C-alpha positions in Angstrom: -40.4 20.8 -7.9 -37.6 22.4 -6.0 -34.3 22.3 -7.3 -31.5 22.5 -4.9 -28.6 24.6 -6.0 -26.0 22.3 -4.5 -25.0 20.7 -7.8 -21.5 19.7 -7.6 -20.9 20.6 -11.2 -22.0 24.1 -10.7 -19.8 24.4 -7.5 -16.5 23.3 -9.0 -15.9 20.0 -7.7 -15.5 18.7 -11.2 -16.1 15.3 -12.7 -19.6 16.2 -14.0 -19.0 14.7 -17.4 -19.1 11.2 -16.0 -22.6 11.7 -14.7 -25.7 11.2 -16.5 -27.5 14.5 -17.5 -30.7 13.5 -15.7 -28.8 13.0 -12.5 -26.6 15.9 -12.6 -29.8 18.2 -13.3 -29.6 21.9 -14.5 -29.3 24.3 -11.6 -31.6 27.3 -11.7 -30.2 30.8 -11.3 -28.9 31.3 -8.0 -29.4 34.5 -5.8 -27.0 37.2 -6.8 -25.4 37.8 -3.6 -22.7 35.3 -1.8 -24.7 34.8 1.3 -28.1 34.1 -0.5 -26.1 31.3 -2.6 -24.7 30.0 0.6 -28.3 29.8 2.3 -29.6 28.1 -0.7 -26.8 25.4 -0.9 -27.0 24.6 3.0 -31.0 24.1 2.9 -32.2 20.6 3.5 -34.8 19.2 1.0 -36.6 16.0 0.9 -34.9 13.5 -1.5 -37.8 13.5 -3.9 -37.4 17.1 -4.7 -33.7 16.9 -5.6 -32.5 16.8 -9.1 -29.7 14.3 -8.3 -29.0 11.3 -6.2 -26.6 12.5 -3.4 -25.1 9.0 -2.6 -24.2 8.4 -6.1 -22.8 11.7 -6.7 -20.7 11.2 -3.7 -19.6 7.8 -5.1 -18.7 8.8 -8.5 -17.1 12.3 -8.3 -13.4 12.1 -8.5 -11.8 13.4 -5.4 -8.1 14.6 -5.7 -5.6 15.0 -2.9 -5.8 18.4 -1.3 -2.9 20.2 0.4 -3.5 21.0 4.0 -1.9 21.8 7.4 -2.7 18.6 9.7 -2.6 18.4 13.2 -2.8 15.0 15.1 -5.0 15.0 18.2 -3.8 12.0 19.8 -4.8 9.4 22.6 -3.0 10.8 25.5 -5.2 12.6 28.3 -4.1 16.1 27.4 -4.9 15.7 23.8 -8.2 14.3 24.8 -9.1 17.4 26.9 -7.8 19.6 24.3 -10.0 18.1 21.7 -13.2 19.0 23.6 -11.8 22.7 24.2 -11.0 22.9 20.6 -14.5 22.1 19.5 -16.0 24.6 21.9 -13.3 27.3 20.7 -14.0 26.6 17.0 -17.7 26.9 17.5 -17.3 30.1 19.5 -15.2 31.7 16.8 -17.0 30.6 13.7 -18.2 33.4 11.6 -20.3 32.2 8.9 -21.3 28.4 9.1 -20.8 25.3 11.3 -21.6 21.7 10.1 -21.3 18.8 12.8 -22.4 15.2 12.5 -21.8 12.7 15.2 -22.7 8.9 15.7 -23.1 9.4 19.6 -24.1 12.8 20.7 -24.8 12.2 24.4 -26.8 14.3 26.8 -24.1 14.8 29.2 -21.8 17.8 30.0 -19.8 17.5 26.7 -23.1 17.4 24.6 -25.0 20.2 26.4 -21.9 22.3 26.5 -21.6 22.0 22.8 -25.2 22.7 22.2 -24.9 25.8 24.4 -22.0 27.0 22.1 -23.9 26.2 19.1 -26.9 28.2 20.4 -24.7 31.3 20.9 -23.4 30.9 17.5 -26.8 31.2 16.0 -27.6 34.1 18.0 -24.5 35.9 16.9 -25.4 35.0 13.1 -23.8 31.8 12.2 -25.6 29.2 10.2 -25.7 26.0 11.8 -26.4 22.3 10.5 -26.3 19.2 12.8 -26.9 15.7 12.2 -26.9 12.7 14.5 -27.6 9.0 14.0 -30.8 7.7 15.4 -29.3 4.6 16.9 -26.0 6.0 18.2 -28.0 8.9 19.7 -31.1 7.1 20.6 -33.9 9.4 22.0 -37.7 9.2 22.2 -38.0 13.1 22.0 -34.6 14.7 21.3 -35.7 17.5 23.4 -32.2 18.8 23.8 -31.8 19.0 19.9 -35.3 20.8 19.8 -33.9 23.4 22.2 -31.2 24.0 19.7 -33.6 24.6 16.9 -35.4 26.9 19.2 -32.5 29.3 19.4 -33.2 30.2 15.7 -36.0 32.5 17.3 -33.1 34.7 18.5 -31.0 34.2 15.4 -28.7 36.9 14.4 -28.2 38.1 10.8 -25.6 36.2 8.5 -22.6 38.4 7.5 -21.0 38.5 4.0 -17.3 37.7 3.5 -16.3 41.2 4.4 -18.3 41.0 7.9 -21.2 43.1 6.8 -24.7 42.0 8.0 -27.1 40.9 5.5 -30.9 40.4 5.4 -30.6 36.7 5.9 -31.0 35.1 9.3 -29.0 32.3 10.9 -30.7 28.9 11.1 -30.3 25.9 13.4 -31.3 22.9 11.0 -31.0 19.6 12.9 -31.5 16.3 11.1 -31.7 12.6 12.2 -30.0 10.0 9.9 -32.2 7.0 9.1 -34.7 7.7 12.0 -36.3 4.6 13.6 -39.5 6.2 13.4 -39.6 6.1 9.6 -41.6 3.2 8.4 -39.2 2.3 5.8 -35.9 3.0 7.5 -33.2 0.3 7.1 -32.5 0.1 10.8 -29.2 -1.6 10.3 -27.7 1.1 8.1 -26.0 3.8 10.4 -24.0 6.8 9.9 -20.9 6.3 12.1 -19.5 9.8 11.0 -17.7 12.1 13.3 -17.0 15.4 11.6 -17.0 19.0 12.6 -16.5 21.7 9.8 -16.2 25.4 10.6 -16.6 28.2 8.1 -16.0 25.5 5.2 -16.2 27.8 2.3 -13.9 30.6 3.9 -10.5 29.2 3.0 -8.6 31.3 5.6 -11.1 30.4 8.4 -12.0 27.0 7.6 -11.2 23.9 9.9 -12.4 20.3 9.7 -11.9 17.8 12.3 -12.5 14.0 12.2 -11.6 10.8 13.8 -12.9 8.4 16.4 -14.2 10.7 19.2 -17.9 11.0 19.5 -19.5 13.8 21.6 -19.6 12.2 25.1 -17.4 12.8 28.1 -16.2 9.2 27.7 -14.0 10.5 24.8 -12.4 13.4 26.3 -10.5 12.2 29.4 -12.6 14.2 31.8 -15.6 13.2 34.1 -18.8 14.9 35.1 -17.0 16.8 37.8 -14.2 18.2 35.4 -11.5 15.9 36.7 -9.1 13.5 34.7 -10.9 10.2 33.7 -8.2 7.6 33.6 -10.7 5.1 32.0 -11.7 7.2 29.0 -11.4 5.9 25.4 -7.9 6.2 23.9 -8.9 7.8 20.6 -7.3 9.9 17.8 -8.4 12.7 15.4 -7.2 14.7 12.6 -7.5 18.5 12.5 -6.9 19.9 8.9 -7.0 23.5 7.3 -6.1 24.4 3.8 -2.5 25.5 2.6 -3.6 26.1 -1.0 -4.7 29.6 -2.2 -6.4 28.5 -5.3 -8.9 25.7 -6.4 -10.7 23.3 -4.2 -9.8 23.5 -0.5 -10.3 21.0 2.1 -13.0 23.0 3.9 -15.0 23.1 0.5 -14.7 19.5 0.0 -15.7 18.6 3.6 -18.8 20.9 3.3 -19.8 19.4 0.0 -19.6 15.9 1.7 -21.6 17.2 4.5 -24.3 18.3 2.3 -24.5 15.1 0.4 -25.0 13.2 3.7 -27.5 15.9 4.7 -29.4 15.3 1.8 -29.4 11.4 1.3 -32.8 9.8 1.2 -32.6 8.5 4.8 -31.9 11.9 6.4 -35.0 13.6 7.9 -35.2 17.1 9.3 -36.3 17.1 13.1 -39.5 18.9 13.5 -38.9 22.2 15.2 -40.7 23.0 18.6 -43.5 25.5 18.6 -42.4 29.1 19.1 -42.1 29.9 22.7 -42.1 26.2 23.8 -41.4 26.1 27.6 -39.6 22.9 27.2 -37.2 24.0 24.4 -36.6 27.2 26.6 -35.7 24.9 29.6 -33.2 22.9 27.3 -31.8 26.1 26.0 -31.2 27.2 29.7 -29.7 23.8 30.7 -27.3 24.1 27.7 -26.3 27.6 28.8 -25.6 26.6 32.2 -23.7 23.5 31.2 -21.6 25.5 29.0 -20.6 27.9 31.7 -19.9 25.2 34.1 -17.7 23.3 31.7 -15.8 26.5 30.8 -15.0 26.9 34.5 -13.5 23.5 34.8 -9.8 24.0 35.4 -8.7 21.5 32.7 -11.0 23.1 30.1 -10.3 26.6 31.1 -6.4 26.0 30.9 -6.9 24.3 27.4 -9.3 27.2 26.1 -6.4 29.6 27.2 -4.0 27.6 24.8 -6.3 28.3 21.9 -5.9 29.3 19.3 -2.3 28.8 19.3 -2.8 25.1 20.0 -4.9 24.6 16.9 -1.8 25.4 14.6 0.8 24.2 17.0 2.7 21.2 15.6 0.7 21.2 12.4 2.4 19.3 9.4 2.1 19.7 5.8 0.2 16.8 4.3 -1.9 16.0 1.1 -5.2 14.3 2.1 -7.9 12.7 0.1 -11.4 12.2 1.6 -12.9 8.8 1.6 -16.4 7.5 2.6 -18.8 4.6 2.5 -22.1 6.6 1.5 -23.3 3.6 -0.4 -23.6 1.4 2.7 -26.6 3.6 3.8 -28.8 2.1 1.1 -27.5 -1.0 -0.8 -29.5 -4.2 -0.3 -27.0 -6.8 -1.3 -24.5 -5.7 1.5 -22.8 -9.1 2.0 -23.4 -10.9 -1.4 -22.7 -7.8 -3.4 -19.3 -6.8 -2.1 -17.3 -6.5 -5.3 -20.0 -4.7 -7.1 -20.3 -2.3 -4.2 -16.6 -1.7 -4.1 -16.7 -1.1 -7.8 -19.6 1.4 -7.5 -17.8 3.7 -5.0 -14.5 5.0 -6.4 -14.1 6.9 -3.2 -14.6 3.9 -0.7 -12.2 3.6 2.1 -11.9 0.0 1.4 -11.2 0.5 -2.2 -8.5 3.0 -1.7 -7.0 0.9 1.1 -6.7 -1.9 -1.3 -5.4 0.0 -4.1 -2.8 1.7 -1.9 -1.4 -1.8 -0.9 -1.4 -3.2 -4.3 0.1 -0.1 -6.0 3.0 0.4 -3.6 3.3 -2.4 -0.9 4.6 -0.7 2.3 7.6 -1.9 4.0 6.1 -1.3 7.5 2.3 -1.4 7.9 0.8 -0.6 11.3 -3.0 -0.9 11.9 -4.8 0.4 15.0 -8.5 -0.5 15.6 -10.5 -1.5 18.5 -12.5 -4.1 16.6 -10.4 -5.1 13.7 -11.8 -8.1 11.8 -10.5 -9.8 8.8 -13.3 -10.1 6.1 -14.4 -13.6 5.0 -16.9 -13.8 2.2 -17.5 -14.6 -1.4 -16.8 -11.4 -3.7 -19.3 -12.9 -6.2 -22.3 -15.3 -5.6 -20.5 -18.1 -7.2 -16.8 -17.0 -7.0 -14.2 -18.0 -4.7 -14.1 -17.0 -1.1 -12.2 -13.9 0.0 -10.1 -14.1 3.1 -8.6 -10.8 4.3 -6.1 -12.6 6.6 -4.8 -14.8 3.8 -4.6 -11.8 1.4 -2.5 -9.8 3.8 -0.4 -12.5 4.8 0.3 -13.2 1.1 1.4 -9.4 0.7 3.9 -9.8 3.6 5.2 -13.1 2.0 5.4 -11.6 -1.3 7.6 -8.6 0.1 10.3 -9.9 2.3 11.2 -6.6 3.8 7.6 -5.9 4.8 6.5 -5.9 8.6 3.1 -6.0 9.7 1.9 -4.8 13.2 -1.8 -4.8 14.5 -2.8 -3.1 17.8 -6.3 -3.7 19.3 -8.2 -4.2 22.4 -7.7 -6.9 25.0 -10.2 -8.4 27.5 -9.0 -5.9 30.0 -9.7 -2.8 27.7 -12.4 -3.7 25.5 -15.7 -2.0 25.8 -17.3 -4.7 23.6 -16.9 -8.2 24.7 -18.7 -9.8 21.7 -16.3 -8.2 19.2 -13.4 -9.1 21.6 -14.4 -12.8 21.1 -14.0 -12.4 17.3 -10.6 -10.8 17.7 -9.3 -13.3 20.1 -10.8 -16.4 18.3 -10.5 -15.1 14.8 -8.5 -12.1 14.1 -5.2 -12.5 15.9 -4.9 -16.5 15.6 -5.6 -16.3 11.7 -2.6 -14.0 11.4 -0.3 -16.1 13.5 -1.5 -19.8 13.3 -2.0 -22.5 10.7 -5.4 -24.3 10.6 -4.3 -26.9 13.1 -2.9 -24.4 15.5 -6.0 -22.5 15.2 -8.2 -25.5 16.1 -5.9 -26.2 19.1 -5.9 -22.6 20.3 -9.7 -22.4 20.3 -9.9 -25.6 22.1 -7.7 -24.5 24.8 -8.8 -20.8 25.1 -11.3 -21.3 27.9 -9.5 -23.7 30.2 -6.6 -24.0 32.3 -4.3 -25.5 29.6 -3.5 -22.1 28.5 -0.5 -22.3 31.0 0.9 -25.0 29.0 1.1 -22.8 25.9 3.2 -20.3 27.6 5.8 -23.0 28.1 5.3 -24.6 24.8 8.4 -23.9 22.5 6.5 -24.6 19.2 3.6 -22.1 20.4 6.1 -19.4 21.3 7.9 -19.8 17.8 4.5 -19.0 16.2 3.9 -16.0 18.7 7.4 -14.7 17.8 7.0 -14.3 14.0 9.7 -12.1 12.9 7.5 -9.9 10.7 3.9 -10.2 12.1 3.1 -9.0 15.6 -0.3 -8.4 17.2 -0.5 -6.2 20.4 -3.4 -5.7 22.7 -3.7 -2.7 25.1 -3.4 -3.9 28.7 -1.2 -5.5 31.1 -0.7 -7.6 34.3 -1.0 -4.5 36.4 -4.5 -3.5 35.0 -7.1 -2.4 37.6 -9.5 -5.1 36.2 -7.3 -8.0 37.7 -6.0 -6.3 40.8 -3.5 -3.9 39.6 -3.2 -0.2 39.9 -3.2 0.9 36.1 -6.1 2.2 34.2 -5.5 1.4 30.6 -8.8 3.1 29.3 -10.4 1.6 26.2 -8.9 1.8 22.8 -11.2 3.6 20.2 -8.5 5.0 17.8 -8.7 4.0 14.2 -5.7 4.6 12.0 -3.3 3.1 9.5 0.3 3.9 8.9 2.1 2.5 5.8 5.5 4.1 5.5 4.7 7.8 4.7 1.2 7.5 4.1 -1.8 6.1 5.7 -5.5 6.7 6.9 -7.2 8.3 10.0 -10.9 8.4 10.4 -14.0 6.8 11.8 -13.7 3.2 10.2 -13.0 0.2 12.6 -12.5 -2.3 9.7 -14.9 -4.4 11.1 -17.8 -6.0 9.3 -20.2 -3.2 10.4 -17.8 -0.5 9.1 -17.3 -2.5 5.7 -20.8 -3.4 5.0 -23.5 -1.4 7.0 -22.2 1.8 8.3 -21.2 5.0 6.5 -17.6 5.8 7.5 -15.6 9.0 6.8 -11.8 9.7 6.9 -8.8 11.0 5.2 -6.0 9.2 3.3 -2.9 11.0 3.7 0.6 11.4 2.2 3.1 12.9 4.6 6.4 11.8 6.1 5.8 14.2 9.0 2.2 13.1 9.8 3.2 9.4 9.4 6.1 9.9 11.8 3.7 11.4 14.5 1.3 8.4 14.0 4.2 6.0 14.3 5.1 7.7 17.6 1.3 7.4 18.7 1.4 3.7 17.7 4.7 3.2 19.7 3.1 4.8 22.8 0.1 2.5 22.7 2.3 -0.5 22.0 4.3 0.3 25.3 1.1 -0.2 27.1 0.3 -3.4 25.4 1.1 -7.0 25.5 1.9 -9.2 22.5 -1.0 -11.6 21.7 -0.1 -15.1 22.7 2.9 -14.2 24.9 3.4 -15.8 28.4 2.5 -12.4 29.9 -0.7 -12.0 27.7 -1.7 -15.6 28.6 -1.4 -14.8 32.3 -3.5 -11.7 32.0 -6.2 -13.6 30.3 -6.0 -16.5 32.9 -6.4 -13.7 35.7 -9.4 -12.3 34.0 -11.1 -15.7 33.8 -10.3 -16.5 37.5 -11.7 -13.0 38.5 -15.1 -14.0 37.0 -17.8 -11.5 36.6 -19.2 -10.6 33.1 -15.6 -10.2 31.7 -14.2 -13.4 33.2 -17.3 -15.5 31.9 -17.2 -13.9 28.3 -13.5 -14.5 28.3 -13.9 -18.1 29.1 -16.6 -18.6 26.7 -15.2 -16.7 23.8 -15.0 -19.8 21.5 -18.8 -20.4 22.1 -19.7 -16.7 21.6 -17.6 -16.7 18.2 -19.1 -20.1 17.0 -22.6 -19.0 17.8 -22.0 -15.7 16.2 -20.9 -17.4 13.0 -23.8 -19.8 13.0 -26.4 -17.4 13.5 -24.8 -14.6 11.2 -24.7 -12.1 14.2 -21.0 -11.6 13.4 -22.1 -9.4 10.5 -23.5 -7.0 12.9 -20.6 -6.6 15.1 
């Protein structure tokens, strides 16, 4: 049996005393040289050949806050373009290792440009690991990824920390998470991760970047001609680097997390192409040509010229704690075992979110999510039902100074009209309406009597709750309803609770809570919180308050315009009801 030397006990993460001996395993002697150890630690092995359970290890190891310099990469177009340029620059300037995983890795200019940069990195002696989700990046052949694998045929030699060449050659290991081709795959368990880690174990060089952006032009404010795209996703990311000189650094922790996901039982290494494969060579050439073309786009060229200064410009000090939902990739009782699952994962995003609110209720809580749902389920099979909306409203009632603001998509900005039905028929009204009001809203939602609500004083009194506000991106001047303003599509996911919060991949819908692996950072930093508040306010200025006369008019115009969006808006009540009856709402 092979024994992978990526045992967290041996590598200094701590917490090994809490693990059973048979799960922690006994690592064999490692190679004497640093690079040899690194190669061994970064190698994929089948789960049956491991001496430990990667998911359980990730759930049980205590993760401490880590000191970082943190840079917010926001939703504005300039930051979106800079995000793609930053990824290319970081890959171009990596010296030892690159790890990246994305739910969506599109075969467009953004995807092929990054593949071209990765291929160049392998050629100059950088060890590359790449993962994609098999549903998010659906493909019958993954020819473009096999093209990246073939770059190892021309791989350069890895260097030691002092930059001296070694006898170890760089690799391009590409893996698929829960591939649909596997006969035992749990097709509904997906990796929603978006993470790039460069030179993770070199403290002075390491960067980690995560948030909502996938690898697709749709997320970078730019179209296939290299021009600005006003319809792109409005997203947010966090770029971090270490500010401590001793102990665990943020790059180390991100690399260890990546390794656990890389080794989890559902991850499969993609079969490489045969040496000299013509198709692989064609894919490499396409990646190289696309990279050159993207670099030449004026927007990207100018953004690259601002690197590396941009990477550190405006970075603030913060303490961050990593969080994830690795257990969602394998647990069978996803819905009925909610309490047990939360208790099993001490590093769960949901668990830390609950503990954060209970331990120190914020005075001002701001939530941004494109698909925010309030969970409703039984925490135990026979126990009382849990209602996330009621729990949050109780927190507001118990803390008279607390304000709650939720910002999400509207019918003119959503890219998922099924989830929008849940938001408009469930999320927003359950925050603002009592049971009678909720029934009345659902009855009126699809017909012309909405205009009466805009004039109803009782309705407006509920909508103008002094401490609970719901906003939706969009306005009466939206292109979708005859205006001239492109609002894009909200895709950012973050929370600000006074001087702390969260930023990552979690949408806080049922899929994120129960079925997807998600990743992100909880942070403590007045400066970073202030930047996210500014981001929230910028989005809010482009939004309407749910239930306001303007919002009702926007909704009416969408329905009158017809088409798919108009029809699904009119029939949101039926869509939501059918989703609940069939159980499909668990999958949104």
